[in-house]
N, C-alpha and C positions, 0 to 999 in steps of 0.2 A: 697301844699308841703310845706310852710316855717313851716306852724303849727307842721307838722309830725317832720320837724328838729328840732324846737325850743322843742319840746317835747323830742325828745332823746337826743339831749346837757342836757337839766336840767334832764332827770332822771338819763342818764348816770354821770354828773359832779356835780351837784350838791348833789343829794340825793345818791349817790354810794360811790362815790370818795368823797366827803367833808363829807357828813354826817357817812356815816359808818367807813371812816379811822379815821375820824376825834373825833369823837364821844367813839368809843370805845378804839381809842388811850389814850384818855383823862382819863375814866374808868378803862385801865388797867393801867397807870400810877399813877393813884389814891389807887388804891387797893393795888399797889406792894408797894409803899412809907406808907400803910396805914394813908392816909389822908383824913379821916373825915372830917372834912369841904367842902374840895373837891367836895367829894360824895354829898355831902348835897347839894352845890349848884351845881351840876351838876343834879341832881335829880329834885328838885324844881321848880316850876314855877316860873318864873322871877314877881317882886313888879312892875316894870314898864318899860317902850320902853327903856328906854337908858341900865338897865341892862340887857335886854334880845338883846338889838345889840350886847353889849359888849362882852356877852355867843356865842353869834352864831358868831363875828369876831374870838374872839379864838378858835372853833372849827372849822369853815373854816381852819384857817392859821394851825393849828394843823395837819387838812386834809392832805390838800396840802405838809405840809413837812413829813409826813409821808409817802403819795401816791409815792410822788416824790422818798424819799429812799429805798422803795420797789422795784421800777420801774430801781433804778440804781442798786438796788441787784440781781436782776434777769437779768439784760445785765450783769453784770461784771462775774456771773456764767455761764451764754451762752457763753462768749467771753473768 
């Protein structure tokens, strides 16, 4: 039973919230600001582990911030 719970927690929080909100928020930000270096950095695979870790941390932080903003906006609109 714990494996199923861990699977759904991983799927919901890590993949959907952090991955989708973080990656696509950064992608939209780089496209709106016409930042070609940022787009290239986001699209290309990392050269070494440290760079991949940094990219993952940035995407995770942006994902959590943008998800929190969406939840606050939804709560504000409904109340």
